[in-house]
Each structure stands twice: as structure tokens, then as C-alpha cells.
N, C-alpha and C positions, 0 to 999 in steps of 0.2 A: 485647482492644481493638486496633483498627487505627489507623494514622496514615497520612495521605495528604499528599504533598508535590508541588508543581508545579515542574518543572525550569525554571530560568531560563537565559537565553542564556549566561551565564558558565560554565555546566557542560556546554554542548553538546559531545557527543563523548566525554565521560568515561565510563568503565566504571561500571556500576551500583554495584559494590563501592566504588569511589573516591568516587562521589557521596554514598553513605550515610555514608562516613567523614568527608568534608569538609563537607558541608552539614548533615547531621543529627547528626553527632558520635557515631554508633553505633560501638561497638568492633568490631574485626575478629572477635573470638571470637563476639560476638553475631550478627553478620552470617552467619558460617559456621554458626551454630546454626539461625537462623530460615530459612535458604535450603532446609533439608531438610523444613521443615513444608509441608504441602500448600498452605496459603494464606499462607505466610510472606512471599514477595516477589511483587509483581505490578506490571506497567507497563500502564497503560491497560486495566485489568481482566483482563489475561492474565498467567498465571504467567511469571516471568522468571528468567533466570540472571544471576549476578553479573557475567558478562563482557559483558552487553548494553551497547551504547553508547547512552547516553541522549540525547534530543533536547529542545530547548527546547519547553515546552508539555506534555511527557510528565507523566502523573500516576502517581507512584510510591506504592505502598501497601505498608506493612510491618505485619505482624501480630505482636502480642506473644504470641499463643497463649493457650490456656486453661490456667490453673493452679489447682490445688486444694491444700488442706492437710489434714492428719489431726489437727490439734490439737483438744483438747477445748474447747468453747466456755465462756467465762467471761462472766457478765453484770454484773460489777461496773461501775458507771457511771464512765467516765473522760472528762473534757471533751475535745471535739474543737476545736482552735484553728483548723483550716483543713481543707477537703476539696474536692477536685475529682474528676474522673472517674478520674484516675490517681495522685493524691497524697493522703496524709492526714497530719496533724500532730496528735498527742495532747499534752495537757498532763498529763504523768504525775505521780501523787502519789508522795511518798517512801514506801518500804516495798514497792514493787512492782517485781519484776524485769522486764526488757524481753522476755526470751525464756526458754523452758524450759531448765532445767539439771538436773543430778542432784539438787541440793538444792531446786530450785524447779521441780518437774515440771509444775505447772499454776498457774493464777491469775496468769499473767504478762500483760504488755501484748499479746503476740502472741495469747494466748488470748482476751483482751478483743476483739481484732479479729476472731477467729474467731466469737465470740459476736455481734458486730455484723453480720457477714455472714449468720449463721444467722437473726438476727431480721429481716433484710431479704429472706430467701429467695435469697441470692446465694452464689456460690462464688468463691474466689480465694485469693491468698497475700499475705502481707505481707513486704516487703523493707526492713528497718530500715537507715537510713544513719548513725544515731548511737545508740550503746548506752550510755545513762546507767547508772551504778551503781544498784543496788537502792535505796539510800537517798538518791540524788540526785533531786531533783524537777525538773520543767520540761518544756520542749518537745522532742518526739521526732519526727523526720521519717522518713517511710517512703514508698516507692513501692509502687504496687499491681500493678506488673508488672516483668518483667525488663529491659525496654527503658529505662524512665525512671530506674530506681534508680541505675545508675552515673553518669548525667548529673546527677542530683540531688546525689549525693555529691561530685562535683567542684565544684559551684557553691555548696554550703552553707557558711555561716559562722555561728558561734555565739558568744554572749557569756554569761557567768555572773555571778551575784551570790553573794557568800559573806560570812559573818560570821566574822572571824578573831580569835583571841585576841591581846591586847596592842594597843598603839598603833602603827600603821604610820606612820612619820615622813615618808617621801617621799610627795608627792602622786601620783606616778606612777612607773613603772619597769618594767624587764624582768628576769625571772629566767631566766637561761640556764645550766641545769645538767643534764647528762645523767642519765638515770634507769636503774637496774638493779634486779634482784631483791635482796631482803634475805636474804642467806645462802641456806639451803635452802628458804625459804618460796616457795610458788607463788602467794601472794596479796600479801604486803607488798613494797613497793618502797623504794628509797632513792636519794639522789643519789650518783653515783659517776662518776669520770672515764672508766671503761671502759664505761659505760652507753650507751644510745641517746640521741641528741640530743633535747633537750626545751626549748622556749622558751615562756614565759608572760608576757604583757604585762598590767599592772594599772593601775587608777586608783582612788584613794580617793574614796568617795562621802561618807562621814560618819564621824567619830570619836566614840566614847563613852568612858566612864570607863576601861574595861579591854578594849574590843573595837573593831574597825573594820569598817565595811561597805565592801566592795571590789567593783568591777566588773572582770572578767577576760576576756581573750581568749587562746586558745591557738594558737600557730603550728604546733604539732605535737599529736598526739593520743595521747600515751602513757597507759597505764592509771594511774589515780590521780594524774595529772600535777599538777593544782592542789593536791591534798591534800599530795602529797610536797613540792612546791616551797615552799609556805608554811610547812610544818613545818620545812623545811631552813633557813629564814631566821628561825626563832624565833616564827612566828605560825601555829600549827596552827589548823585550822578548829574553831570551837566545836562540841562534840559528837563530834568525830572521835577517839575513844579509841585507834584503831589507830595514829594518828600524833601522839599526845600531847595531844589536845584534851580538855577536861573535859565531862562529861555532866550536870552539875548543872542547867543551864538549858535544855538541849535534848538529846533522846535520840538524835539522828542527826547526821551531819555537816551543817553549815549551808551547803549548796551547792545552787544553783538555776540551771537553764538558762533565762535570762530573755529572751533575744533570739535570734531565728533569721532568717537571710536566705538565700534560695535563688532560683534562676532556674528558671522553668517550662520544661522541655525542649520544644524545637521552636517555642515561641512567643516566647521571650526575655523574657517578663514577669518582672520582679523582684518578689519577695514579701518583705515584712518583717513579722514577727510578734513580739509581746511578751507575756510572761506576768508577772502581778504576783507579788510576793513571797508565798509561801504563809503560812498562818496561823502555823505554829510559828516561822518565822523573823521574821515581823512581831511576834509576841509577845515573841520574844527581844530585839528592838530596843526594844520598848515596855515592857519589864519593869522599867524603872527604871535606876539606875546599873549599867552593864555593866562 
């Protein structure tokens, strides 16, 4: 995919490299990468070097290049919450990993995208900007090329819904507790002074007999952050047996990425998406006294 920008007077005389950094927000490393592509950078239809001094009215073209992936296609239907020529947002179900790992070599969300491309007769690669845990459901944002992905990641903001055990007394609050590995485990985490900074903001939506529905926003993105933080204050997520939650009413941790906000690169359009609570969490809330 190619992107074309028209230089305005305020950038008159700037080097092409500086213009792409300042106006388009493209990183230095990406500019250095695309400049070696045959059609990577052009001004007014002619291949250009990064030290070219742009002039008002110049048409600057940047190519994201052609990308392919070798993932096996998966044709499991996954709802698409949003799609444009360079962005896609999936509404991921619980139980699906986002990308292949040793334990989950296929059947992941990345494989689903490969299947989507195959069904359309297209080629390409997916660049995920948020990697939800396998058993966390909800909105997953991805760029379709290497140019937009880092810009999406910078602009994206997410809110989660969770059902936690016990009654959260405060209507809202902030949990500011660093997170570190639990002993020699490579999976489990804990709060610890020597850990990495982790801050979670929350607001109570509704209280039930023994559970609370909470909306959350993370200022940091540590692994298992919400799960660890709420366990540390005595309110593990329902279904989260790794951190003390019970699995009697739900078989996975009750966490859902319910709201996603991002800015479309180069256009500045702000996009806001919402995903309804999935059936298992809705059933948990509606299953009677919790």
C-alpha cells in the first residue's frame, strides 16, 4: 500500500527525512528501511533520497511494500468490528490465542487473518498492537502493514470489563503496585516493590451478592496486570484459578476488552469501538445471586 502527502508551506525546505518524521510521524528506523525499497520513497513521481529538500506543493509518496506470511490459514469465523484498507479490528472470542506459540502452533487469530486473506485471494501480514491473553475476549487492533502499526500502537487506548469476586467497596480507584514474576515461574506474576511499574484505574459498574462488575483502564501494559492487581487487593477475577478465582460459575477468567479507541494514521480520524459483554460473562451476571 502507498500513502501520498502534499507538502504545505510550513515544511518548505525541510529534508524529506525530517518531513516524514514531523508530518507523518513515521519512525526513523522505518524511513531508513523503506528508502532502500525500489518504490519506497518518491517525490512528484520520482524516486527521492531522504536528504531531498521538500517544497510546498510537492507530492510525497511512501510505500509500505509487499508483505507475505507463511501461517497456515484458519477459517474459524471471528467477528470483524472494524476494517479499512490498512487496519483491522477483530472481536476475539475467549479460548483463542492471538498468535502462534509452541503450545498453540495454529488456530490463532493470526491464522484466522491468514485464512481471511486466502479467502479473498489476497496476500499480506498482520501486525497486532494489543495481544490479549488466550482466555481474554474482546477487541484486538492490528495494522495491515509496517507503516501504520507503530502509529496505531501509540494512539490506541483500551478499556476492559471484568467480573471480580467479592464486593468492591470504593466506587472508583487506582491500583498502583509494581508487578514481578512469581518465583521461578515464567507465567505467573505477583505484586512486588522490585517489579515493573503498573497502574490500573477502575470504576464499579454494578455490585451483586458476591461479585462486582468493574470497568478498568490500564496506564501500563504489564502481563496479567488486571488479574494480578485485583487479586492483590482481595478481588480475583471470577474464573481465574491462577490468581485465586473460583471456576464454579465460569471456566475462564472473566475479562473482556470492551472499548477500543485509536487514531487512523495520516488522516487523524478518531475511531471508537465497543464490544458487548460475551455470553459467558453475561450468563455469569444473570445467573442469579452472585
